[in-house]
C-alpha positions, -999 to +999 in steps of 0.1 A: +138+022+011+132+011+047+101+015+067+119+042+087+127+061+056+091+059+044+080+076+076+099+107+062+073+110+034+051+141+038+021+132+059+033+096+068+014+082+097+025+046+094+046+023+072+043-015+071+055-046+053+035-079+050+036-114+035+017-128+006-009-139+032-012-104+047+007-111+079+026-081+091+064-085+090+074-050+102+058-017+109+064+019+121+036+040+135+039+077+142+033+084+179+000+102+186-020+087+157-051+065+161-034+038+140-026+006+159-009-027+150-044-043+149-054-017+122-023-025+102-030-062+104-065-057+090-052-033+064-025-057+052-050-085+048-072-061+029-043-051+007-036-087-003-073-092-011-075-060-031-044-069-051-058-104-058-091-089-070-074-062-091-052-088-107-083-109-115-099-079-131-068-069-151-063-105-163-100-107-173-099-073-191-068-082-211-083-116-220-117-103-230-106-072-249-072-081-262-058-049-247-025-054-230-007-034-202-029-040-172-007-067-158+015-071-139-002-050-112+023-025-097+003-016-066-027+006-057-039+035-036-070+036-014-083+071-005-102+075+027-118+105+043-088+116+063-059+094+052-048+073+022-029+041+018-004+035-010+008-001-014+030-023-036+036-061-034+047-063+002+049-027+016+025+001+023+023+036+038-006+054+054-006+092+047-027+122+057-047+132+026-039+169+030-001+162+028+001+131+005+022+131-026+010+099-044+037+097-070+065+100-043+047+075-021+042+050-049+079+052-058+088+047-021+067+016-016+080+002-049+116+004-036+108-009-001+133-033+012+116-042+045 
């Protein structure tokens, strides 16, 4: 799925792709939103950091408890007051909370080809 196609998700405000370091490689922003390229830059770096921390926690949990299935991390969602972010390894989408379909959004970022 392309960034343009992810913008067709219900409530999509922005779609973006990023490197392992959090550098933006592409983005689409819906006109009229308060989201800027600078916000996406900070968000992408935050995503990389959160994925690293979640992987650390999953690895530690598996190691300490012997329970398996927490790795590999597939992605995550952050829910804010007005909008949410759904990300995978290198793609993300920002959506209005009132319209978001988390399962469809997660499937979209998982198949992102940006």
